[in-house]
C-alpha positions as CSV (number, residue, x, y, z in Angstrom):
1,M,-2.9,111.9,112.4
2,T,-2.6,112.9,108.7
3,I,-0.6,110.3,106.7
4,A,2.3,111.6,104.6
5,K,2.9,109.9,101.2
6,P,6.1,107.7,100.8
7,L,9.0,109.3,99.0
8,Y,8.6,107.3,95.8
9,K,9.9,110.2,93.6
10,T,12.9,110.9,95.8
11,Y,14.3,107.5,96.7
12,P,14.7,104.2,94.7
13,A,12.0,102.3,96.7
14,R,9.4,101.9,93.9
15,R,5.9,100.5,94.2
16,Q,7.1,97.2,92.8
17,Q,9.7,96.9,95.4
18,Q,7.0,97.5,98.1
19,R,4.8,94.8,96.5
20,V,7.8,92.3,96.7
21,A,8.4,93.4,100.3
22,I,4.7,92.7,101.2
23,A,5.2,89.2,99.8
24,G,8.0,88.8,102.4
25,V,10.6,87.8,99.8
26,H,12.5,91.1,99.1
27,R,16.2,90.5,98.8
28,R,19.0,92.6,97.3
29,R,21.2,91.1,94.7
30,P,24.1,89.5,96.6
31,E,27.2,91.6,96.7
32,Q,29.9,90.5,94.2
33,P,33.6,90.9,94.7
34,P,35.0,94.0,93.0
35,S,36.4,93.5,89.5
36,G,40.0,92.3,89.7
37,A,39.8,91.3,93.3
38,R,42.2,88.6,94.5
39,I,42.0,86.8,97.8
40,D,45.3,84.8,97.6
41,R,47.7,87.7,97.4
42,G,48.7,87.7,101.1
43,E,49.7,91.4,101.3
44,K,51.1,92.5,104.7
45,I,48.8,95.2,106.1
46,L,49.3,97.3,109.2
47,F,45.9,98.5,110.5
48,V,46.6,101.5,112.7
49,T,43.8,102.6,115.1
50,T,43.1,104.1,118.5
51,E,40.2,101.8,119.4
52,M,39.4,98.1,119.2
53,R,36.3,96.6,120.8
54,D,38.3,93.7,122.2
55,F,40.1,96.1,124.6
56,I,38.8,99.7,124.5
57,K,36.0,101.5,122.6
58,A,34.7,105.1,122.5
59,G,32.5,104.8,119.4
60,G,31.9,103.0,116.1
61,L,35.6,103.0,115.2
62,G,36.1,100.4,118.0
63,D,33.7,98.1,116.3
64,V,35.2,98.6,112.8
65,S,38.7,98.0,114.1
66,A,37.6,94.7,115.7
67,S,35.7,93.4,112.6
68,L,37.4,94.7,109.5
69,P,40.9,93.3,110.3
70,R,39.4,89.9,110.9
71,A,37.6,90.0,107.6
72,L,40.8,91.0,105.9
73,T,42.8,88.0,107.4
74,K,40.9,85.8,104.9
75,S,43.0,87.3,102.1
76,D,46.0,89.2,103.8
77,D,48.5,89.1,106.6
78,V,47.0,91.8,108.8
79,R,48.2,93.2,112.1
80,V,46.6,95.8,114.3
81,L,48.6,98.6,115.9
82,L,47.1,100.1,119.1
83,P,48.4,102.5,121.8
84,G,49.3,100.7,125.0
85,Y,46.4,101.9,127.0
86,R,45.9,100.7,130.6
87,S,43.1,98.3,129.6
88,I,45.6,96.6,127.3
89,V,48.9,96.5,129.1
90,H,47.3,95.4,132.4
91,S,45.0,92.7,130.7
92,D,45.6,89.0,131.3
93,R,47.1,88.6,127.8
94,P,50.9,88.3,127.6
95,I,52.7,91.0,125.6
96,R,56.1,90.1,124.1
97,I,58.4,93.0,123.2
98,I,59.5,92.6,119.5
99,G,60.7,96.1,118.5
100,K,61.4,99.7,119.4
101,T,60.8,103.0,117.7
102,R,63.1,105.9,117.7
103,S,62.5,109.4,119.3
104,F,61.7,112.2,116.9
105,H,61.6,115.9,117.8
106,K,59.5,115.9,121.0
107,L,58.0,112.4,120.3
108,P,59.5,109.8,122.6
109,S,60.7,106.3,121.7
110,C,58.4,103.5,122.4
111,D,58.6,99.7,122.8
112,I,56.5,97.6,120.4
113,G,54.8,94.6,122.0
114,E,53.0,91.8,120.4
115,M,49.9,89.9,121.6
116,Q,47.4,87.5,120.1
117,T,43.6,87.6,120.5
118,D,41.7,84.3,121.2
119,D,41.0,83.8,117.5
120,G,44.6,84.4,116.4
121,L,44.7,88.0,115.3
122,T,48.1,89.6,115.9
123,V,47.9,93.0,117.8
124,L,50.9,95.3,118.0
125,V,51.0,97.4,121.2
126,L,52.8,100.8,121.3
127,C,54.2,100.8,124.9
128,N,54.8,104.1,126.6
129,E,53.6,104.3,130.1
130,K,53.8,108.1,130.3
131,L,51.6,108.7,127.2
132,F,49.1,105.9,127.3
133,D,48.9,104.2,130.7
134,R,46.1,106.3,132.1
135,D,42.5,106.1,133.2
136,G,39.8,107.4,130.9
137,S,39.0,107.0,127.2
138,P,41.5,107.0,124.4
139,Y,41.0,110.7,124.0
140,T,39.8,112.1,127.4
141,D,40.3,111.8,131.1
142,A,37.8,110.2,133.5
143,S,35.9,113.6,133.7
144,G,35.6,113.9,129.9
145,H,38.2,116.5,129.2
146,E,40.6,116.0,126.3
147,W,44.2,115.1,127.3
148,P,46.2,118.3,126.8
149,D,49.0,116.3,125.2
150,N,46.9,114.5,122.6
151,D,49.0,116.0,119.9
152,I,52.2,114.3,121.2
153,R,50.3,111.1,122.1
154,F,48.8,110.5,118.6
155,A,51.7,111.9,116.6
156,T,53.8,109.4,118.4
157,L,51.4,106.6,117.3
158,S,51.6,108.0,113.7
159,H,55.4,108.2,113.7
160,A,55.7,104.7,115.1
161,A,53.5,103.4,112.2
162,A,55.8,105.1,109.8
163,D,58.8,103.7,111.4
164,I,57.4,100.2,111.3
165,A,56.6,100.8,107.6
166,R,60.1,101.9,106.9
167,G,61.7,99.0,108.6
168,R,63.2,101.2,111.4
169,A,61.5,99.6,114.3
170,Q,63.8,96.7,114.9
171,M,61.1,94.2,113.8
172,S,61.3,91.2,111.4
173,W,57.9,92.0,109.9
174,R,57.4,95.0,107.7
175,P,54.1,95.9,106.1
176,D,53.5,96.4,102.4
177,L,50.8,99.0,103.2
178,L,49.4,101.1,106.1
179,H,45.7,101.4,106.7
180,L,45.2,104.5,108.9
181,N,42.0,105.5,110.7
182,D,40.9,109.1,111.4
183,W,43.0,112.1,112.6
184,P,44.9,110.4,115.4
185,C,46.7,108.2,112.8
186,A,46.6,110.6,109.9
187,L,50.2,112.0,110.4
188,A,51.7,108.6,109.4
189,A,50.8,109.5,105.8
190,H,52.6,112.8,106.2
191,Y,55.8,111.2,107.7
192,L,56.0,108.8,104.9
193,D,55.3,111.4,102.2
194,G,58.9,112.6,102.0
195,D,60.2,109.1,101.3
196,A,61.7,108.5,97.8
197,G,61.7,105.3,96.0
198,D,60.3,102.5,98.1
199,K,57.5,104.5,99.7
200,V,54.9,102.5,101.5
201,P,51.3,103.2,100.3
202,T,48.8,104.6,102.7
203,V,45.0,104.3,103.0
204,L,43.4,106.8,105.3
205,T,39.8,106.2,106.3
206,I,37.6,109.1,107.3
207,H,35.1,107.8,109.9
208,N,33.8,111.3,110.7
209,L,35.2,114.4,109.0
210,A,34.0,116.7,111.9
211,Y,36.8,115.4,114.1
212,Q,40.1,116.8,112.6
213,G,42.7,116.9,115.3
214,V,43.2,120.7,115.4
215,F,46.2,122.0,117.4
216,P,48.1,125.3,117.8
217,A,50.6,126.1,115.1
218,S,53.4,125.6,117.6
219,T,52.6,121.9,117.4
220,V,54.4,121.8,114.0
221,G,57.8,121.9,115.5
222,C,56.9,119.5,118.4
223,V,55.7,116.7,116.2
224,G,58.1,117.2,113.3
225,I,55.6,118.3,110.6
226,S,57.5,119.7,107.6
227,R,56.8,123.4,107.4
228,R,57.0,123.1,103.6
229,H,53.9,120.9,103.6
230,A,52.0,122.2,106.7
231,E,48.6,123.7,106.0
232,H,47.4,126.3,108.6
233,D,43.8,127.4,108.9
234,R,42.7,131.0,109.1
235,H,43.4,131.0,112.9
236,G,46.9,129.7,112.4
237,R,46.1,126.2,113.7
238,I,47.2,122.9,112.3
239,S,45.0,119.9,111.5
240,F,46.4,116.4,111.7
241,L,43.6,115.1,109.5
242,Q,44.2,117.7,106.8
243,E,47.8,116.7,106.6
244,G,46.8,113.1,106.2
245,L,44.2,113.9,103.5
246,A,46.7,115.9,101.5
247,T,49.5,113.2,101.6
248,A,47.7,109.7,101.9
249,T,48.0,107.6,98.8
250,C,44.3,106.9,98.9
251,L,41.4,108.1,101.0
252,T,38.3,106.1,102.0
253,T,35.2,106.9,103.9
254,V,32.5,104.8,105.3
255,S,29.8,105.1,102.7
256,E,29.4,105.9,99.1
257,S,27.0,108.8,99.8
258,Y,29.2,110.3,102.4
259,A,32.1,110.2,100.0
260,R,30.1,112.4,97.7
261,Q,28.8,114.7,100.4
262,I,32.1,115.6,101.9
263,T,33.2,117.1,98.6
264,E,30.4,119.7,99.0
265,P,30.7,122.8,101.3
266,A,27.6,121.8,103.4
267,Y,29.3,118.6,104.6
268,G,33.0,119.2,103.9
269,C,33.8,120.8,107.3
270,G,36.1,123.3,105.5
271,L,38.0,120.6,103.7
272,D,35.7,120.2,100.7
273,A,38.1,121.8,98.3
274,L,40.9,119.4,99.2
275,L,38.5,116.5,99.1
276,R,37.2,117.5,95.7
277,K,40.8,117.6,94.5
278,R,41.6,114.2,95.8
279,A,38.3,112.8,94.3
280,A,39.2,114.3,90.9
281,E,42.5,112.3,91.2
282,G,40.5,109.2,91.7
283,R,41.8,108.8,95.2
284,L,38.6,109.1,97.3
285,V,36.5,105.9,97.7
286,G,33.4,105.1,99.7
287,I,33.0,101.6,101.2
288,V,30.1,101.0,103.6
289,N,30.9,99.5,106.9
290,G,29.5,96.1,108.1
291,I,28.3,94.7,111.4
292,D,29.7,91.6,113.1
293,T,27.9,88.3,113.2
294,S,27.0,88.6,116.9
295,W,24.0,90.7,115.7
296,N,21.7,87.8,115.1
297,A,18.2,87.7,116.6
298,Q,18.2,83.9,116.6
299,R,21.3,83.4,118.7
300,D,21.6,86.6,120.8
301,P,21.9,85.5,124.5
302,A,20.9,89.1,125.6
303,L,17.3,88.6,124.3
304,V,14.5,87.2,126.4
305,A,13.0,85.4,123.3
306,P,15.3,84.8,120.3
307,F,13.4,84.8,117.1
308,S,13.8,84.5,113.3
309,I,12.0,85.9,110.3
310,G,8.3,85.2,110.7
311,G,8.5,84.6,114.4
312,W,6.6,87.7,115.2
313,G,5.0,86.2,118.2
314,Q,8.3,85.5,119.8
315,R,9.4,89.1,118.9
316,A,6.3,90.5,120.6
317,I,7.6,88.8,123.8
318,N,10.7,91.0,123.6
319,T,8.5,94.0,123.1
320,R,6.5,93.2,126.2
321,E,9.5,92.5,128.3
322,L,11.4,95.7,127.1
323,R,8.3,97.8,128.2
324,T,8.6,96.1,131.7
325,E,12.4,96.6,131.9
326,M,12.2,100.3,130.9
327,G,9.1,101.1,133.1
328,L,6.8,101.7,130.3
329,R,3.0,100.9,130.2
330,Q,1.9,97.8,128.4
331,Q,-0.1,99.1,125.4
332,D,-0.9,98.4,121.8
333,G,0.7,101.5,120.1
334,P,4.2,101.5,118.4
335,L,7.3,101.6,120.5
336,F,10.0,104.0,119.1
337,A,13.7,103.6,120.2
338,V,16.6,106.0,120.4
339,I,20.0,104.3,120.8
340,S,22.5,107.0,120.3
341,R,24.9,109.6,121.6
342,M,22.8,112.4,122.9
343,V,24.3,115.2,120.7
344,Q,23.1,117.7,118.1
345,Q,24.6,115.6,115.2
346,K,22.3,112.8,116.0
347,G,19.1,115.0,115.9
348,V,18.0,114.0,119.4
349,D,16.9,117.6,119.9
350,L,14.4,117.1,117.0
351,I,13.1,113.9,118.6
352,C,12.5,115.8,121.9
353,E,10.5,118.5,120.0
354,A,8.4,115.9,118.1
355,A,7.8,113.6,121.0
356,P,4.7,115.2,122.5
357,Q,2.8,114.6,119.2
358,M,4.1,111.1,119.0
359,I,2.9,110.4,122.5
360,A,-0.5,112.0,121.8
361,A,-0.9,109.7,118.8
362,G,-0.4,106.6,121.0
363,G,3.3,106.0,120.6
364,Q,5.9,105.3,123.3
365,L,9.6,106.4,123.4
366,A,12.6,104.5,124.9
367,L,16.0,106.1,124.9
368,I,19.5,105.0,125.9
369,G,22.7,107.0,125.6
370,R,24.6,109.9,127.0
371,G,26.1,113.1,125.7
372,D,25.2,116.8,125.7
373,P,24.0,117.8,129.2
374,S,21.4,120.1,127.8
375,I,20.0,117.3,125.7
376,E,20.0,114.9,128.6
377,R,18.0,117.5,130.7
378,A,15.5,117.8,127.8
379,I,15.0,114.0,127.9
380,A,14.6,114.0,131.6
381,R,11.9,116.6,131.3
382,L,10.1,114.5,128.8
383,E,10.3,111.4,131.0
384,R,8.8,113.4,133.9
385,R,6.0,114.9,131.7
386,F,5.0,111.5,130.2
387,P,5.6,108.8,132.9
388,G,5.0,105.3,131.5
389,R,5.2,106.6,127.9
390,V,8.8,108.0,127.8
391,A,11.7,106.1,129.5
392,A,15.4,106.9,129.3
393,H,18.6,105.2,130.5
394,V,21.5,107.7,130.7
395,G,24.6,105.7,129.9
396,F,25.2,102.7,127.7
397,E,24.6,99.0,128.4
398,E,25.0,96.7,125.3
399,G,22.7,94.1,126.6
400,L,19.9,96.6,127.1
401,A,20.7,98.2,123.7
402,R,20.3,94.8,122.0
403,R,16.9,94.2,123.8
404,M,15.8,97.6,122.5
405,F,16.6,96.7,119.0
406,A,14.7,93.4,119.4
407,G,11.7,95.0,121.2
408,A,11.1,98.4,119.6
409,D,9.0,98.7,116.4
410,F,11.0,101.6,115.0
411,L,14.5,103.2,115.5
412,L,14.6,106.9,115.3
413,M,17.8,108.3,113.5
414,P,17.2,111.9,112.4
415,S,20.9,112.5,112.2
416,R,22.0,115.8,110.7
417,Y,24.8,113.9,109.1
418,E,25.8,110.3,109.4
419,P,29.0,109.1,107.7
420,C,27.9,105.5,107.8
421,G,25.9,104.6,111.0
422,L,25.7,101.1,112.5
423,S,22.5,101.4,114.5
424,Q,20.3,101.2,111.5
425,M,22.0,97.9,110.5
426,Y,21.7,96.5,114.0
427,A,18.0,97.5,114.0
428,Q,17.3,95.8,110.6
429,A,19.0,92.6,111.8
430,Y,16.4,92.5,114.6
431,G,13.3,93.5,112.6
432,C,13.2,97.1,114.0
433,L,12.5,99.5,111.2
434,P,14.9,102.5,111.1
435,L,13.2,105.9,110.6
436,A,16.1,108.2,109.4
437,H,17.1,111.3,107.7
438,A,18.4,110.6,104.1
439,T,22.0,111.4,104.6
440,G,25.4,109.6,104.3
441,G,25.3,105.9,105.0
442,L,21.7,105.9,105.9
443,I,20.8,106.4,102.2
444,D,23.1,103.4,101.3
445,T,21.6,101.0,103.9
446,I,17.9,101.8,104.0
447,E,15.4,101.4,101.2
448,D,12.6,103.8,101.8
449,G,9.3,101.9,102.2
450,V,11.0,98.5,102.1
451,T,13.6,98.1,104.9
452,G,12.9,101.4,106.8
453,L,11.8,104.9,106.2
454,L,13.7,108.0,105.0
455,F,12.9,111.7,105.1
456,R,14.4,114.6,103.1
457,E,15.6,117.2,105.6
458,A,16.7,117.1,109.3
459,S,13.8,119.2,110.5
460,V,11.0,118.6,113.0
461,C,8.4,119.0,110.2
462,E,10.0,116.2,108.2
463,L,10.4,114.1,111.2
464,R,6.8,114.4,112.1
465,S,5.7,113.6,108.5
466,C,7.8,110.4,108.6
467,L,6.4,109.5,112.0
468,Q,2.9,109.7,110.5
469,R,4.0,107.1,107.9
470,A,5.3,104.9,110.7
471,F,1.9,105.0,112.4
472,R,0.2,104.0,109.3
473,I,2.5,101.1,108.6
474,F,2.1,99.9,112.3
475,A,-1.7,99.9,111.7
476,E,-1.3,97.5,108.8
477,P,0.3,94.3,110.2
478,L,0.8,92.6,106.9
479,L,2.8,95.5,105.6
480,L,4.6,95.9,109.0
481,N,5.7,92.3,109.1
482,A,6.7,92.2,105.4
483,M,9.0,95.2,106.1
484,R,10.4,93.6,109.1
485,G,11.2,90.5,107.1
486,A,12.8,92.4,104.3
487,A,15.0,94.3,106.9
488,M,16.1,91.1,108.5
489,L,17.0,89.6,105.0
490,E,19.5,92.5,104.5
491,K,23.1,91.3,104.5
492,H,25.3,93.8,106.3
493,G,28.3,91.6,107.2
494,W,32.0,92.3,106.8
495,D,32.8,89.9,103.9
496,G,31.7,92.3,101.2
497,P,33.6,95.3,102.7
498,G,36.6,93.1,103.3
499,R,36.8,92.1,99.7
500,Q,36.5,95.7,98.7
501,Y,39.3,96.8,100.8
502,A,41.5,93.8,99.8
503,S,40.9,94.7,96.2
504,L,41.8,98.3,96.9
505,Y,45.1,97.3,98.6
506,H,45.9,95.0,95.6
507,R,45.3,97.8,93.1
508,M,47.4,100.2,95.0
509,L,50.3,97.8,95.3
510,L,50.1,97.0,91.6
511,R,50.4,100.7,90.9
512,K,53.4,100.9,93.2
513,A,55.1,98.0,91.5
514,A,54.4,99.5,88.0
515,A,55.7,103.0,89.0
């Protein structure tokens, strides 16, 4: 195969950085707390979300909602508000009713329960059997179809959060600030927008701008959106996310690069003009997500052979065992992994197109995930065409995913857009080098030629060129192992993002006090 040159002129990974990586001692400067940060303020924060890995998870939001509030408890009084899904209200954890919200337009009243996690985090549960006690995911039924009353369900969650913030939920605890996540929580900012005087500030985090909570215009009257503020699209529909973006005190998103990209038409999903306006007001901030401490190759019980930096022989055991588990041949070439939702956003169709050349060059491909049926069928065809060289597991099993991170040589992430991405950070923690399209959080967490590989455009041509680089690196064990070591030295924990959010809260509350 022809070897493409690294992107030295495009990305900040310079030749000096690569020499440092080859020495095996590359390390970024430790992240410092933002200027003005305080960790003894003890603000009262209500973190409103629809997923939390402890109880229910549909995507990366579940991981963030489990980890960020815990990081914030080091500085603030943080409580999480979740809908009372079946998996929560029928769990073994006792729930004590401590409050009640009022009905509003067609939104019903709900009880507010309180429960504790094993490590002492307080979780508030919005209890309404009719709305939330169902089989399925937070957003869809067991067959994958969206619940037809999602507008009522999540407007009720948003209004409950606003009621708690206003002190109208019959609770003794009242937050100083609301942290809202994505479109299902966004209307809380709208409901609080009309408040005069002691208005509770709101932070709205955009985890993926493509999901906006779009409903018919008739929803306005059902959920009590002020027609004076309501923004309709050209089809007359209403977007919960747009309402939140227009009214939240501050917007955050999950990487600095994505915060810049969503103000451009190519990535703004029709909301770029509004986001440019909020950015110009100084109200749009990018803060990269972290990963939790369980992602540690030395202590992960899912691995056949735990290992540390330099323990490449132990890591090779994981590679051998992964091939056996997945039904792949034992061979000397590189093993590429895909651990992803099988959808167009993730660029899995590009991988399917490039796979024959990868296999012909001596590589193997292991995939895990589910998603678009047409993409799943394309993967199945690859598996039949290349037995022993392509293997797929349709579905998700976390233990297998961890063994794939620990056993694969490269992780493929040709995402067309990626607000943050967590898989590249998981991979780095296990010495698996991410090979990714330079977009969003992938730019902020991968140093090209040092802790992974980046390519310019989400195209098959660019992906193939990057694969050529990967084959060259695999053929040079000194360079491969140095990059593995550099990747494992990266610090992607939640302490840094937690300090950044705590500092942001503090600045917002200072501005409120000064107003």
